[in-house]
Structure formats: C-alpha cells, structure tokens
C-alpha positions as CSV (number, residue, x, y, z in Angstrom):
1,M,95.1,174.4,135.2
2,P,91.5,174.1,137.1
3,N,89.6,171.0,136.8
4,V,86.3,172.2,135.7
5,S,85.1,168.7,134.8
6,R,84.5,167.9,138.7
7,H,82.0,170.5,139.2
8,P,78.4,169.9,138.8
9,T,76.9,173.3,137.6
10,V,78.4,175.9,135.5
11,T,78.2,179.2,137.3
12,P,77.7,182.5,135.3
13,A,80.6,184.9,135.4
14,Y,78.3,187.9,134.6
15,T,76.0,187.8,137.5
16,G,73.0,190.2,137.1
17,R,73.8,191.0,133.5
18,M,72.9,187.8,131.5
19,S,71.9,185.1,134.3
20,T,72.1,184.4,137.8
21,S,71.4,180.9,138.0
22,P,73.9,177.8,137.8
23,I,73.4,175.6,134.9
24,P,73.6,172.0,135.2
25,A,76.8,170.4,133.9
26,L,75.8,166.9,133.6
27,R,72.1,166.9,132.9
28,L,70.1,168.5,130.4
29,P,68.8,172.3,131.8
30,D,65.2,172.6,132.5
31,E,64.8,175.9,130.8
32,S,66.1,177.4,127.7
33,L,69.0,180.2,127.6
34,E,69.6,183.1,125.2
35,P,71.9,182.7,122.3
36,Q,74.5,184.8,123.6
37,V,74.1,183.3,127.1
38,A,74.8,179.7,126.0
39,Y,77.6,181.2,123.7
40,R,79.3,183.0,126.6
41,F,79.3,180.3,129.1
42,I,80.6,177.9,126.3
43,H,83.2,180.1,124.9
44,D,84.6,181.4,128.4
45,E,85.0,177.7,129.6
46,L,86.9,176.8,126.2
47,M,89.5,179.6,127.3
48,L,90.8,177.2,129.7
49,D,92.2,174.9,126.8
50,G,95.6,175.3,125.7
51,S,96.5,177.5,122.7
52,S,96.1,175.3,119.5
53,R,99.0,177.6,117.9
54,L,101.1,176.9,120.6
55,N,100.7,173.1,120.6
56,L,103.8,171.8,119.2
57,A,102.8,168.2,120.2
58,T,99.9,167.7,117.5
59,F,100.6,166.8,114.0
60,V,96.9,168.1,113.4
61,T,96.4,171.2,111.1
62,T,95.5,174.8,113.2
63,W,95.6,177.3,110.5
64,M,94.0,177.5,107.0
65,D,93.2,180.4,104.8
66,P,90.3,182.6,105.8
67,E,88.9,181.5,102.1
68,A,89.1,177.8,103.5
69,D,87.3,178.8,106.7
70,R,84.5,180.5,104.6
71,L,84.1,177.4,102.3
72,M,84.2,174.9,105.2
73,S,81.7,177.1,107.2
74,E,79.3,177.0,104.0
75,T,79.4,173.3,104.0
76,F,78.9,172.0,107.5
77,D,75.3,171.0,106.9
78,K,76.1,169.0,103.6
79,N,76.1,165.2,104.4
80,M,78.8,163.2,102.7
81,I,76.5,160.1,102.7
82,D,73.8,162.0,100.6
83,K,75.7,162.0,97.2
84,D,72.5,162.1,95.1
85,E,71.1,165.3,96.9
86,Y,74.7,166.9,96.9
87,P,76.5,165.4,93.7
88,I,79.1,168.3,93.4
89,T,80.3,167.5,97.0
90,A,80.5,163.9,96.0
91,A,82.3,164.6,92.8
92,I,84.9,167.0,94.8
93,E,85.4,163.5,97.0
94,Q,86.3,161.5,94.3
95,R,88.6,164.3,92.8
96,C,90.5,164.1,96.1
97,V,90.9,160.4,96.1
98,C,92.0,160.5,92.5
99,M,94.6,163.3,93.3
100,V,95.8,161.5,96.2
101,A,96.1,158.3,94.1
102,D,98.2,159.9,91.4
103,L,100.5,161.5,94.0
104,F,101.3,158.0,95.1
105,H,101.4,156.7,91.5
106,A,98.6,154.4,91.6
107,E,98.0,152.1,88.6
108,D,95.5,152.2,85.8
109,L,94.2,156.1,86.5
110,R,92.4,158.1,83.7
111,D,92.1,161.7,83.4
112,D,88.5,161.1,82.2
113,D,87.3,158.5,84.5
114,P,87.4,159.6,88.2
115,S,86.3,156.0,89.4
116,T,89.6,154.7,88.3
117,G,91.0,156.1,91.7
118,I,90.6,153.4,93.8
119,G,89.8,154.6,97.5
120,A,87.8,156.6,99.8
121,S,88.0,159.8,102.0
122,T,87.9,159.0,105.8
123,I,87.5,160.9,108.9
124,G,91.2,160.4,109.5
125,S,94.0,158.1,109.1
126,S,92.4,155.9,112.0
127,E,89.3,155.0,109.9
128,A,91.5,154.7,106.6
129,V,94.0,152.0,108.7
130,M,90.8,150.0,109.7
131,L,89.8,149.9,105.9
132,A,93.3,149.0,104.7
133,G,93.6,146.3,107.1
134,L,90.2,144.8,106.1
135,A,91.0,144.6,102.6
136,L,94.4,143.0,103.6
137,K,92.4,140.4,105.7
138,W,90.0,139.7,102.8
139,R,92.9,139.1,100.5
140,W,94.6,136.6,103.0
141,R,91.1,134.4,103.2
142,A,91.0,134.4,99.4
143,R,94.7,133.3,99.2
144,I,94.2,130.7,101.8
145,E,90.9,129.5,100.1
146,A,92.5,129.0,96.9
147,K,95.4,126.9,98.2
148,H,93.5,124.9,101.1
149,G,89.8,124.8,100.0
150,K,86.5,126.8,100.7
151,D,86.7,128.4,104.6
152,A,90.2,127.0,105.5
153,W,90.8,130.3,107.0
154,K,88.2,129.9,109.6
155,T,90.8,127.5,111.4
156,R,93.7,129.7,111.0
157,T,94.8,133.0,112.7
158,P,95.8,135.8,110.7
159,N,98.8,138.1,111.7
160,L,99.8,141.3,111.0
161,V,103.8,142.1,111.3
162,M,104.6,145.7,112.3
163,G,106.7,147.4,114.5
164,S,106.3,148.4,118.4
165,N,106.4,151.8,117.3
166,V,103.1,151.8,115.1
167,Q,100.5,154.4,116.0
168,V,97.6,153.0,118.6
169,V,94.9,152.5,116.2
170,W,97.0,149.3,114.6
171,E,96.4,147.9,117.9
172,K,92.6,148.7,117.6
173,F,92.4,147.2,114.2
174,A,94.2,143.8,115.6
175,R,91.8,143.8,118.6
176,Y,88.5,144.6,116.9
177,F,88.9,142.1,113.9
178,D,90.7,139.2,115.2
179,V,94.1,139.5,114.0
180,E,97.1,138.5,115.8
181,P,99.4,141.7,116.2
182,R,103.3,140.7,115.8
183,Y,105.1,143.5,116.8
184,L,108.9,144.0,116.1
185,P,110.8,145.4,119.1
186,M,112.8,148.8,118.5
187,A,116.5,149.1,120.0
188,E,118.4,151.5,122.0
189,D,119.7,153.4,119.1
190,R,117.2,152.2,116.4
191,Y,113.6,153.3,116.4
192,T,112.4,151.8,113.1
193,I,111.9,148.2,112.0
194,T,114.3,146.5,109.6
195,P,114.0,144.0,106.6
196,E,115.4,141.5,108.5
197,Q,113.0,141.8,111.4
198,V,110.2,141.6,109.0
199,V,111.5,138.3,106.9
200,D,112.1,136.5,110.2
201,A,108.3,137.4,111.5
202,V,106.3,136.7,108.4
203,D,104.5,133.6,107.5
204,E,101.9,131.9,105.3
205,D,99.1,133.5,108.0
206,T,100.8,137.1,107.8
207,I,97.7,139.3,106.1
208,G,100.6,141.9,105.5
209,V,103.3,144.3,106.8
210,V,103.0,147.8,108.2
211,A,105.7,150.2,107.2
212,I,105.4,153.7,108.5
213,L,106.2,156.9,106.7
214,G,107.2,159.3,109.5
215,T,106.5,157.5,112.8
216,T,104.9,159.3,115.6
217,Y,107.6,159.0,117.9
218,T,110.6,160.3,115.9
219,G,109.1,161.4,112.5
220,E,111.8,158.9,110.8
221,L,110.9,157.0,107.7
222,E,111.1,153.2,107.7
223,P,112.8,151.8,104.8
224,V,109.9,150.8,102.7
225,E,111.9,150.0,99.7
226,E,114.3,147.6,101.2
227,I,111.3,145.8,103.0
228,C,109.8,145.4,100.0
229,A,112.9,144.0,98.2
230,A,113.5,141.6,101.1
231,L,110.0,140.2,100.8
232,D,110.2,140.1,97.0
233,K,113.3,137.9,97.5
234,L,111.6,135.9,100.4
235,A,108.6,135.2,97.9
236,A,110.6,134.1,95.2
237,S,112.3,131.2,97.2
238,E,108.9,130.5,99.5
239,P,105.8,131.6,97.7
240,D,103.8,130.7,100.7
241,R,105.2,133.9,102.4
242,D,104.3,136.5,99.6
243,V,103.2,139.1,101.8
244,P,101.6,142.5,100.8
245,V,102.9,145.8,102.4
246,H,100.7,148.7,103.4
247,V,102.5,152.1,104.1
248,D,101.0,154.1,106.9
249,A,101.7,157.4,105.4
250,A,99.4,159.5,107.9
251,S,102.2,162.0,108.9
252,G,104.9,161.7,105.7
253,G,102.3,161.3,102.9
254,F,101.8,165.0,101.9
255,V,105.6,165.5,102.8
256,V,107.8,163.3,101.3
257,P,106.4,163.4,97.8
258,F,107.4,167.1,98.0
259,L,110.4,167.3,100.1
260,N,111.9,164.0,98.5
261,P,110.1,163.2,95.3
262,D,113.0,160.9,94.3
263,L,112.5,158.7,97.5
264,V,110.8,155.4,96.4
265,W,108.1,154.1,98.9
266,D,104.7,154.1,97.3
267,F,103.1,152.1,94.3
268,R,106.0,152.5,92.4
269,L,107.0,149.2,94.6
270,P,104.8,146.4,93.2
271,R,104.4,144.9,96.8
272,V,102.7,148.0,98.2
273,A,99.1,147.4,98.0
274,S,97.5,150.3,99.9
275,I,98.3,153.7,101.2
276,N,96.7,155.7,104.2
277,V,97.6,159.4,104.6
278,S,96.0,162.2,107.0
279,G,94.6,165.2,105.2
280,H,94.5,167.2,108.7
281,K,98.2,166.5,109.1
282,Y,100.4,167.8,106.5
283,G,97.6,167.7,104.0
284,L,97.1,171.3,106.0
285,T,93.5,170.8,106.6
286,Y,91.5,170.9,109.6
287,P,90.4,167.6,111.2
288,G,89.1,165.4,110.3
289,I,90.1,164.1,107.0
290,G,92.0,161.1,105.7
291,F,92.4,159.0,102.8
292,V,93.1,155.5,102.0
293,V,94.1,154.3,98.2
294,W,94.9,151.0,96.8
295,R,97.4,150.5,93.9
296,N,94.3,149.2,91.6
297,A,91.0,147.6,91.8
298,A,92.3,144.4,92.3
299,A,93.7,145.3,95.5
300,L,90.2,146.2,96.8
301,P,88.2,143.0,97.4
302,E,85.0,143.4,95.9
303,E,83.1,141.8,98.9
304,L,84.1,144.6,101.0
305,V,82.4,147.4,98.8
306,F,78.8,147.7,99.6
307,R,76.0,148.9,97.3
308,V,73.8,151.1,99.0
309,N,70.2,152.2,97.9
310,Y,69.7,155.4,99.9
311,L,67.6,158.4,99.1
312,G,66.9,157.2,95.7
313,G,70.5,156.4,94.6
314,D,72.7,153.3,94.5
315,M,76.1,154.2,95.9
316,P,79.3,152.2,96.0
317,T,80.6,152.8,99.7
318,F,83.5,151.2,101.8
319,T,83.8,153.1,105.2
320,L,82.9,152.4,108.8
321,N,81.2,155.7,109.0
322,F,77.9,156.8,107.5
323,S,76.8,160.4,108.1
324,R,79.6,163.0,108.5
325,P,79.9,166.6,107.1
326,G,81.1,167.4,103.5
327,N,83.4,170.4,104.7
328,Q,86.5,168.9,105.7
329,V,86.5,167.0,101.9
330,V,85.8,170.6,100.6
331,G,88.7,172.2,102.7
332,Q,90.9,169.5,101.4
333,Y,89.9,170.2,97.9
334,Y,90.5,173.8,98.4
335,N,94.1,172.9,99.5
336,F,94.7,171.0,96.4
337,L,93.7,173.8,94.2
338,R,94.8,176.6,96.1
339,L,98.4,174.9,96.5
340,G,99.1,172.5,93.6
341,R,102.5,170.8,93.8
342,D,104.5,173.8,93.7
343,G,102.8,175.3,96.9
344,Y,102.9,172.1,98.6
345,A,106.5,172.0,98.0
346,Q,107.1,175.7,99.2
347,V,105.1,175.1,102.2
348,M,107.1,171.7,103.1
349,R,110.4,173.6,102.5
350,A,109.5,176.3,104.7
351,L,108.6,174.1,107.5
352,S,111.4,171.8,107.0
353,E,113.9,175.1,107.3
354,T,112.0,176.0,110.7
355,A,112.4,172.7,112.0
356,Q,116.2,172.5,111.1
357,W,117.0,175.9,112.5
358,L,115.3,174.8,115.8
359,S,117.4,171.5,115.7
360,H,120.6,173.5,115.0
361,R,120.1,175.7,118.1
362,L,119.2,172.6,120.0
363,A,122.5,170.6,119.2
364,G,124.4,173.7,119.5
365,S,123.4,174.5,123.0
366,G,125.3,171.6,124.3
367,R,122.5,170.4,126.3
368,F,120.7,168.0,123.8
369,E,121.4,165.3,121.5
370,V,119.1,165.7,118.5
371,I,117.6,162.5,117.1
372,T,115.7,163.6,114.3
373,D,116.5,167.1,112.7
374,G,113.4,168.2,110.5
375,S,115.1,167.4,107.5
376,V,112.9,164.4,106.3
377,L,109.8,165.6,108.1
378,P,109.2,168.9,110.1
379,V,109.8,167.0,113.1
380,L,112.3,167.1,115.6
381,A,112.9,164.5,118.6
382,F,115.7,165.1,120.9
383,K,117.1,163.9,124.5
384,L,119.2,165.4,127.1
385,I,122.9,164.6,127.1
386,G,123.7,163.1,130.8
387,D,122.0,163.9,133.9
388,P,121.8,167.6,134.5
389,G,119.6,167.0,137.5
390,F,116.2,167.1,135.9
391,T,114.6,165.2,133.0
392,V,112.8,166.1,129.8
393,F,109.3,165.9,131.5
394,D,110.7,168.6,134.0
395,I,111.3,170.7,130.8
396,S,107.9,169.9,129.4
397,A,106.1,171.0,132.6
398,G,108.1,174.1,132.5
399,L,107.6,175.1,128.8
400,R,103.8,174.7,129.7
401,E,104.1,177.3,131.9
402,Y,104.7,179.5,129.2
403,G,101.9,178.1,127.1
404,W,104.1,175.8,124.9
405,Q,102.9,172.1,124.8
406,V,105.9,170.3,124.1
407,P,105.5,166.6,124.8
408,A,107.9,164.4,126.6
409,Y,107.5,160.7,126.6
410,T,109.6,157.3,126.9
411,M,110.4,155.5,123.5
412,P,108.5,152.1,122.7
413,A,109.2,148.6,123.8
414,D,112.9,147.6,124.2
415,A,113.8,151.3,124.3
416,T,111.7,152.4,127.0
417,D,115.0,153.6,128.9
418,L,115.1,156.7,126.6
419,A,112.9,159.7,127.3
420,V,112.8,162.5,124.7
421,L,111.0,165.8,123.8
422,R,109.3,166.2,120.3
423,I,108.0,169.3,118.3
424,V,105.9,169.2,115.5
425,V,106.7,172.1,113.2
426,R,103.2,173.1,111.3
427,E,101.9,176.1,109.6
428,G,101.4,178.7,112.0
429,F,104.6,178.1,113.9
430,S,106.7,180.6,112.3
431,A,110.3,181.7,112.4
432,N,109.4,184.1,115.0
433,L,107.4,181.9,117.0
434,A,110.3,179.5,116.7
435,R,112.7,181.8,118.2
436,A,110.4,182.7,120.7
437,M,109.7,179.3,121.7
438,Y,113.7,178.6,121.8
439,E,114.0,181.7,124.2
440,D,111.5,180.5,126.5
441,L,113.4,176.7,126.5
442,E,116.5,178.7,127.4
443,A,114.6,180.4,130.4
444,V,113.2,177.0,131.8
445,L,117.0,175.2,131.6
446,A,118.1,178.1,133.6
447,K,115.3,177.8,136.1
448,L,115.9,174.0,136.2
449,D,119.7,174.7,136.8
450,R,118.9,176.7,139.9
451,L,116.2,174.2,141.3
452,K,117.8,170.9,140.2
453,P,114.4,169.3,141.2
454,G,115.6,165.8,140.5
455,G,112.3,165.0,138.3
456,F,109.2,166.7,139.9
457,A,107.2,166.0,136.8
458,V,105.8,162.6,136.3
459,E,107.4,160.4,133.9
460,E,104.6,159.5,130.8
461,H,104.7,157.1,128.1
462,F,103.5,158.1,124.7
463,A,99.7,159.1,124.2
464,H,99.6,159.0,120.4
C-alpha cells in the first residue's frame, strides 16, 4: 500500500477538470476549493484505506440500519453537554444509561425515575474505564481515611490488580492517575486470571480487581463469580483486604446477557461495584459510544460528580470529556428500541453460529488448533499446529492481499511464545463472506506451502 503520508502535497488526479495545482498536505492552503473538488481529493485518498467490512481485526461496528444512519446524520450538530438546549437528547442519554444498568441487574432502579440509573455515556470504554477507576480510587481513599485518619492515603500507594491481558487503557489509567498496576501473569495454556492469583495479589491498598468479560486476545470470559467468591472468603477472614471488583465488559457486555443469560457475572454479585461496556462493539452502534454504570448511588463517590452551571442549567456530570456530538447516543437508543432483548439475542445467536461454523472448518482442516470457537463471544482465536514452514504472520500478510484484515500477534506476558490469529465476527460479516474468507485462507495456505517462506512477515505484538 502506498505511503501517502510522506508526500508534502496532494496532487489532483483530474488535471484540467477540477484543479491543476497541488494542494499542500501539511499546512492550510492559501486559496479555497470548490466543495466538489475538496470532496474528491479526500474521497479518493480514503479509498486507500482497507475495507471496514473486511476488517476482521476490529470489534467496532461497521454497519447499521439505514434508518439509524439517517437519525445519526440528523443529530451530528447536537452537543451532548448542552442539556438545557437539547433536553430530549439528554433524556435519551439517561434512558440508555438506565437500560444498560437494568441489563446488568443494578440495584434501586425505578421505572418512574431515570435518575436511579447511576452511570454515564462515554465516547467508548476507554473513557468509561478511567471513570470507573477513579471511583475505585476515591472509595479506597475513603476507606483508608476511615481507618487511619484524615489524609492518611497521601502517604500510601494505591494499586490495581488485573491480568497482563487487559486492554492498554488500564495501563494508561494507572499511569495517569498514579496507581500501581499489579499485573497477574498468563501461562502457556491459560490466558485468563484465576481466583488464586487475585487473592495472593490484593492488600489493604488495592483499590479494586479488574475482571474481563471477553478478553481482547482470545475473547474468553474471566471467572468473575469465582473471583468474587474468593474475595468474599478473604474479606471474611481479613477485613483489611475487602476489595471491590470492576468488570471490564467492553466486548462481552452486550453478548453474554443474550447468549448466556444464566451466567452470573454482573451486579447480581454483591462484590461487583461497576461495569463498563462498549456500545460501538456488540452494542451494534457506530463509534464512539460506551457506558459505565455503578451498582447503586453509594458506589459512585459524590465528590466525583460535578454540578456545572452551563448556559443557564445546573447539570450533574461525571465525564472526562465535555463537548461531543449527541448522535452516538441517538444511534444506541435506536438499537435498543429497534432490537429489544429478542432482537439482540437473535443477532448474537446468528453471529455465534457464523463464528462456530468457521471454527469447525478451521479445526477440521488439520492445520489449526482453535483456542476459542465463537460459542461464548463471536470471536475466534487459533494457532498453527506444528511448524509448517511458515507462521501466522505470513498467513495474515497473505490474507491482506485478498483484502482481509486478520491480525496475528503474540500472547501477553508469560505466554509470548504463542502466536495466534484472531477473527471477530460482526454484523456485516455474513455466512457467505465467511465462506469466501475461508476459501481465500485455503488459497493463502496453498501458496505458502509452495513457497515455504519460513517467516517473511514481521512478527508483531498485539496492538489493542
């Protein structure tokens, strides 16, 4: 693919028709362009991007109903922060928060009072994680002060316990907000954390434990219920190590309640204090939209909620952003109304069936060992069996020649000897596309068998 970013100018491809002069790429042009000329320059350059529909690397939604597209285009210009000016958009946001809180079995919800849903919409799970982490840290400060006196926390170092398989935003949170990250290692054949690891790692200065509902590496669910049970037992014998749990449900929060509603991982567990989820993943909404919800009002420290007087209105707000368009919330609300519980369940079953069909073909080929088969989340992770003379990185590079973006990467710390491929099945990746992708994979394997390159593609670590 050409490296267009290094060129100092954008040269028109339609010489003599629209424009004959190069346009500077890195500084503001001196003269204006006609709208159709500016559009054509940008449109044609964007054609060099990969196809979003063939991008099997991302969890992010790449297709929505045309009606959703229309609604979202009608609300680009509404600023979410202007709640007095756009009261219906603000009400829709809070309705979405309540729906997410209800889906996760939050406490004290009332059908006649939207304020009983404790949470916020965000630009994605990255912001949601920051907010949840701050709430954990502030609750830890209150615990330390209650036991050791005012400002006692200032001489201590808070820590957060999590697996080395967490999304990079948790590392950012720890660095930005001065929290010691305690990473629990993976193993050669285990890519989630265990209750035993958690119990050994927590202490009086642990602000919380992060459990993942759908890891980005393999799509596996961490044992949230077992982790909570182990922490319950620990707190009963050692009250100083009474630690809350945050569930990072960015990938699985809109899947598990519909594919496996009897699995207990959410606020049905008293130790779970907060949950984040990405609406732009399996919430089926374009980016960026996410949510963070707390089990009840007591789980969110009041000191973190700002009362902002803005354009004549007094607004409670707990976000790291200020101005942002309201159309993502509108798109998410459309999905909630359009699909309902039955619709989400139908979509998730269809995605899971496609993922499992593909996993069966991969396993049956004799070439691959399937690590996750798409039955829990519509995500496949698989590795090569033996040494065929090429690597998963060669396969990834070969598939890109057919337009498919299938990431290959090494696993997290203490499991880095293993390199895998991962496919995320989303809406828009139909059964027909799955068959086409598998046929192209077979063609790539046949070519690699002939070439036996022995690793011409560069090994990569996972970029979340």
